[in-house]
C-alpha positions as CSV (number, residue, x, y, z in Angstrom):
1,M,15.6,11.3,16.3
2,N,17.7,10.6,13.2
3,S,16.7,12.8,10.1
4,R,17.8,11.4,6.6
5,L,17.6,14.0,3.3
6,L,14.4,13.5,1.5
7,G,15.5,12.9,-2.0
8,R,16.0,15.8,-4.2
9,T,14.3,18.2,-1.6
10,G,17.5,18.7,0.3
11,Q,15.0,18.8,2.8
12,K,16.1,16.2,6.0
13,V,13.4,14.5,7.8
14,S,12.7,12.1,10.8
15,E,13.0,8.5,9.5
16,I,10.4,7.9,11.3
17,G,7.6,9.6,10.6
18,F,4.1,9.7,11.2
19,G,1.3,8.0,8.4
20,A,-1.9,9.8,9.4
21,W,-4.9,8.0,7.2
22,G,-5.8,5.8,10.9
23,I,-7.0,9.4,12.7
24,G,-8.7,10.4,9.9
25,K,-11.4,8.3,10.8
26,S,-12.2,6.1,8.2
27,W,-11.6,2.5,7.0
28,W,-10.0,1.5,10.8
29,G,-13.3,1.6,12.5
30,K,-13.8,3.8,15.6
31,T,-11.4,6.7,16.3
32,D,-11.0,9.3,19.6
33,D,-9.7,12.3,18.1
34,T,-8.6,13.5,21.8
35,E,-6.2,9.8,21.2
36,S,-4.9,10.8,17.9
37,L,-4.4,14.9,19.1
38,R,-2.5,13.5,21.7
39,S,-1.2,11.5,19.3
40,L,0.3,13.7,17.5
41,R,2.0,16.4,20.2
42,R,3.6,13.0,21.5
43,A,5.0,12.3,17.9
44,I,5.9,16.1,17.5
45,E,7.9,15.8,21.5
46,L,9.4,12.7,20.1
47,G,11.3,14.7,17.3
48,V,8.5,13.5,14.5
49,T,9.4,16.1,12.0
50,F,7.2,14.2,8.6
51,F,3.5,13.6,8.4
52,D,1.7,12.5,5.5
53,T,-1.7,12.6,5.0
54,A,-4.2,13.1,2.5
55,Y,-7.2,14.1,1.2
56,V,-9.9,10.8,1.5
57,Y,-8.3,10.3,5.2
58,G,-11.7,11.4,6.7
59,D,-12.3,14.1,3.5
60,G,-10.0,16.8,5.0
61,H,-10.8,15.5,8.0
62,S,-6.3,14.1,9.3
63,E,-5.4,17.3,7.3
64,Q,-7.9,19.0,10.2
65,L,-6.0,17.6,12.7
66,I,-2.2,18.1,11.7
67,H,-3.5,21.8,11.6
68,Q,-4.6,21.7,15.0
69,A,-2.1,19.8,16.7
70,F,0.5,22.4,14.9
71,R,-1.2,25.3,16.0
72,E,-1.7,24.6,19.2
73,T,2.4,24.0,19.7
74,R,3.7,26.6,17.7
75,G,6.0,23.7,14.9
76,R,6.7,23.6,12.0
77,Y,7.2,20.7,10.0
78,F,7.0,19.2,6.8
79,V,3.2,17.8,5.8
80,A,2.9,15.3,2.5
81,T,-0.4,15.4,1.3
82,K,-2.3,13.0,-1.8
83,C,-5.2,14.3,-4.0
84,P,-7.3,11.3,-4.4
85,P,-8.0,10.7,-8.1
86,K,-11.7,12.5,-9.7
87,N,-12.8,8.6,-10.5
88,M,-12.3,7.6,-7.3
89,G,-10.4,4.4,-8.5
90,W,-7.7,2.7,-7.2
91,P,-5.6,1.1,-8.4
92,A,-4.6,3.3,-11.2
93,D,-5.5,1.4,-14.2
94,P,-3.3,2.0,-16.9
95,R,-6.1,2.2,-19.9
96,T,-7.8,5.2,-17.9
97,P,-7.3,8.2,-19.6
98,L,-5.7,11.2,-17.1
99,K,-9.2,13.4,-17.3
100,E,-10.4,10.7,-15.6
101,A,-8.0,10.8,-13.2
102,F,-5.6,14.2,-12.8
103,P,-7.2,16.9,-14.4
104,E,-6.0,20.5,-14.3
105,D,-9.6,21.8,-12.5
106,W,-9.5,18.7,-10.2
107,M,-5.7,19.0,-9.2
108,T,-5.8,22.2,-8.3
109,S,-9.5,22.4,-6.0
110,C,-8.0,19.5,-4.7
111,T,-4.9,21.2,-3.5
112,E,-7.3,24.5,-2.3
113,R,-8.6,22.3,-0.6
114,S,-5.8,20.9,1.0
115,L,-3.8,24.3,2.2
116,Q,-7.6,25.3,3.8
117,N,-7.6,22.0,5.3
118,L,-3.8,22.2,6.5
119,G,-4.0,26.4,7.4
120,T,-0.7,26.3,4.7
121,D,-0.1,28.6,2.4
122,C,1.8,26.5,0.6
123,L,1.5,22.5,0.8
124,D,5.6,20.7,1.4
125,L,4.6,17.7,-0.8
126,Q,1.6,17.2,-2.6
127,Q,1.2,13.6,-3.9
128,F,-1.2,12.1,-6.7
129,H,-2.6,9.2,-4.2
130,V,-2.4,6.3,-7.6
131,W,0.1,6.3,-10.9
132,T,0.2,4.5,-13.9
133,D,3.5,4.8,-16.0
134,A,0.5,5.0,-18.6
135,W,0.4,9.0,-17.8
136,V,3.5,9.8,-17.6
137,D,4.1,11.8,-21.1
138,Q,1.2,13.0,-20.7
139,D,1.5,16.6,-20.8
140,E,-1.7,18.0,-18.2
141,W,-0.3,16.3,-14.5
142,K,3.3,17.7,-15.7
143,N,2.0,21.7,-16.9
144,T,-0.8,21.5,-13.7
145,V,2.5,20.5,-11.6
146,A,5.2,23.4,-13.0
147,K,1.9,25.6,-12.4
148,L,1.1,24.8,-8.8
149,K,4.5,24.9,-7.6
150,K,4.8,28.4,-9.7
151,Q,2.2,29.9,-8.1
152,G,3.9,29.5,-4.9
153,K,0.8,26.6,-3.8
154,I,3.4,23.6,-3.8
155,R,6.8,23.2,-3.3
156,W,7.4,19.4,-5.2
157,F,5.5,17.0,-6.8
158,G,5.2,12.7,-5.6
159,V,3.3,9.6,-6.3
160,S,1.8,7.1,-4.0
161,I,2.5,3.8,-6.0
162,N,-0.3,0.9,-6.7
163,D,-0.1,-1.3,-3.9
164,L,2.3,-4.4,-4.7
165,D,2.6,-3.0,-8.2
166,P,6.6,-0.8,-7.8
167,D,7.6,-0.8,-11.5
168,S,4.7,0.5,-12.3
169,A,6.4,3.3,-11.4
170,L,9.8,3.5,-13.1
171,Q,8.9,5.2,-16.3
172,L,8.2,8.6,-14.3
173,V,11.2,7.5,-11.6
174,E,13.7,7.7,-14.9
175,S,11.8,10.4,-16.1
176,G,12.8,13.2,-13.8
177,L,9.8,14.4,-13.1
178,V,8.9,13.6,-9.7
179,D,10.8,14.0,-6.5
180,T,9.1,12.1,-4.3
181,V,7.8,8.4,-4.2
182,Q,5.9,6.3,-1.6
183,V,5.8,2.5,-1.7
184,I,4.6,-0.4,0.4
185,Y,7.8,-2.1,1.7
186,N,7.9,-4.1,4.4
187,I,9.8,-7.4,5.4
188,F,7.0,-9.3,3.7
189,E,6.6,-6.7,0.5
190,Q,10.5,-6.4,-0.2
191,A,9.9,-5.8,-4.2
192,P,10.7,-2.5,-4.1
193,A,14.1,-3.3,-3.0
194,K,15.1,-5.4,-6.8
195,S,14.4,-2.9,-9.8
196,L,12.9,0.5,-7.9
197,F,15.4,1.8,-4.8
198,P,18.0,1.7,-6.9
199,L,17.2,3.7,-9.8
200,C,15.4,6.2,-7.0
201,Q,19.0,6.3,-5.4
202,K,19.9,7.3,-9.2
203,M,18.1,9.8,-9.8
204,N,17.9,10.9,-6.4
205,V,14.2,10.3,-5.6
206,G,13.2,10.7,-2.1
207,V,11.6,7.4,-1.2
208,I,8.8,7.2,1.9
209,V,7.6,3.8,2.7
210,R,4.0,3.1,3.9
211,V,2.7,0.2,5.0
212,P,5.7,-0.5,7.1
213,L,3.8,-2.8,9.9
214,D,1.9,-4.9,7.4
215,E,-1.5,-2.9,8.7
216,G,-0.6,-4.1,12.0
217,G,0.5,-7.5,10.9
218,L,3.6,-7.3,11.8
219,S,2.9,-5.3,15.1
220,G,3.2,-8.4,16.9
221,T,0.0,-8.1,19.0
222,L,-2.2,-10.1,16.2
223,T,-3.6,-13.7,16.7
224,P,-5.1,-15.7,14.7
225,Q,-8.6,-15.4,16.6
226,T,-8.2,-11.5,16.4
227,K,-11.5,-9.9,15.5
228,F,-12.0,-6.7,13.7
229,E,-14.8,-4.1,13.7
230,K,-17.2,-4.0,11.0
231,E,-16.3,-1.0,9.7
232,D,-12.7,-1.6,9.7
233,F,-11.1,-2.7,6.4
234,R,-8.4,-5.1,7.9
235,S,-11.1,-7.4,8.3
236,N,-11.2,-7.7,4.0
237,Y,-7.6,-7.8,4.3
238,F,-6.4,-10.9,6.6
239,A,-10.0,-12.4,5.4
240,E,-9.6,-16.4,3.2
241,G,-6.5,-17.5,5.8
242,R,-4.6,-14.8,5.6
243,L,-4.4,-14.1,9.0
244,A,-3.7,-17.5,10.5
245,E,-1.1,-17.5,7.9
246,T,0.2,-14.2,9.0
247,C,0.3,-14.8,12.9
248,A,2.6,-17.8,11.5
249,R,5.0,-16.3,9.6
250,V,5.2,-13.8,12.9
251,E,6.2,-16.7,14.7
252,K,8.8,-17.8,12.8
253,L,10.5,-13.6,12.8
254,K,10.9,-14.2,16.5
255,P,13.3,-16.2,16.8
256,L,15.3,-13.6,15.1
257,L,14.9,-10.9,18.3
258,E,17.5,-9.6,20.2
259,S,18.8,-7.1,22.2
260,Y,19.0,-4.6,19.2
261,A,15.0,-5.7,17.8
262,P,13.2,-7.0,21.4
263,T,9.8,-6.2,19.6
264,I,8.5,-7.7,16.0
265,P,7.8,-3.9,14.9
266,E,11.1,-2.3,15.7
267,L,12.1,-5.8,13.4
268,A,9.9,-4.7,10.7
269,L,11.1,-0.5,11.6
270,K,14.7,-1.4,11.7
271,F,14.5,-3.5,8.6
272,I,13.1,-1.1,5.9
273,L,15.6,1.8,7.6
274,G,18.1,-0.4,7.0
275,H,17.6,0.2,3.4
276,P,19.5,4.0,2.4
277,A,17.5,4.6,-0.5
278,V,15.0,5.2,2.7
279,S,14.3,8.4,3.3
280,V,11.4,8.7,5.9
281,V,9.3,5.0,7.2
282,I,5.7,6.5,8.0
283,P,4.1,3.9,10.5
284,G,-0.1,4.7,11.3
285,M,0.4,5.7,15.2
286,R,-3.0,6.4,16.3
287,R,-2.3,6.0,19.8
288,V,0.5,7.4,22.5
289,K,2.0,4.4,22.8
290,N,1.9,2.9,19.2
291,V,3.8,6.8,19.0
292,E,6.1,5.9,21.6
293,I,6.9,1.9,20.8
294,N,7.8,3.7,17.0
295,T,10.0,6.3,17.7
296,R,12.0,4.8,19.9
297,I,13.7,2.7,17.1
298,S,15.7,6.0,15.9
299,G,18.7,6.2,17.2
300,S,19.1,2.5,18.5
301,A,21.9,0.4,17.2
302,P,21.2,-0.9,13.5
303,L,20.1,-4.5,12.4
304,P,23.8,-6.3,11.9
305,K,24.0,-7.6,7.5
306,D,23.5,-10.8,9.1
307,V,19.9,-10.0,10.1
308,L,19.2,-8.0,7.5
309,Q,20.2,-11.0,5.4
310,E,18.1,-13.4,6.8
311,L,14.8,-10.9,6.9
312,K,15.8,-11.2,3.6
313,K,14.5,-14.7,3.0
314,H,11.0,-14.0,4.6
315,A,9.6,-12.7,1.8
316,W,6.2,-13.2,1.1
317,K,4.3,-12.8,-2.4
318,R,0.7,-12.0,-2.2
319,T,-2.3,-11.1,-3.9
320,R,-3.5,-7.6,-3.4
321,H,-6.2,-6.6,-1.3
322,P,-8.4,-3.4,-1.8
323,I,-7.0,-0.5,0.5
324,V,-6.6,2.6,-0.3
């Protein structure tokens, strides 16, 4: 497993991380804790050292499973979690006062809950689960972050940027007040490469890429006939003809498959890792087979420049769907 620097933190983390939303028993339909724990253990065996979770992933359930896996393997790994907005509003609305989303007492209590769930005295990375640059000049969140760092409860601080709106955190990155950003970036969603990524490189801000496989659209397993469980948010995400169009666009990617990327998910992950601004990519890995597929690309030959250029032509302008 190759490692990369996570921006100004100076920490080396595996370039393939573990996205732990799906194991939290929320939004993804039926989830098996036994299989989730097997997946976590297998990821550790294969060299994964970065795990991304959040309190709202099952009201702490995802965090607790990570703690259990770490306790069993007795390892020390990098964990990034997230503080949800108090008003539970996704995405962040610039008109929302900071005191309604991230007041000091809320930030502190969320941090304490995550510390307890993860069985640790200090969070490697605490993130706001939403962000708007309308808050960048307000002192309360800055003072609280500084206080939590001084108390030794968090090491670094980042934000998870609103879906399909990478420019909504440009002022924050430019301010130098943030250590990392988490953003959607994949073959279909390439907007972060225009302004956000160059700025992150300039400011030495770590980049965590989420939704690398477009919520399964780039997994290579969906067909126009795929049905999702009622509790699975993808029944909405792929509604209104989006599933059929996604499958048609994936078909157009298949001629690019070669020995350096024999499957669609490997092609998708290698595309992301082909950008030098990216620190780590966090595909969801609820099953052992997904762990093994996603991790095997690290250390293999990168995509040639001509393939990366060709993939840039597959960007797809879409409207936001309500996901966390």
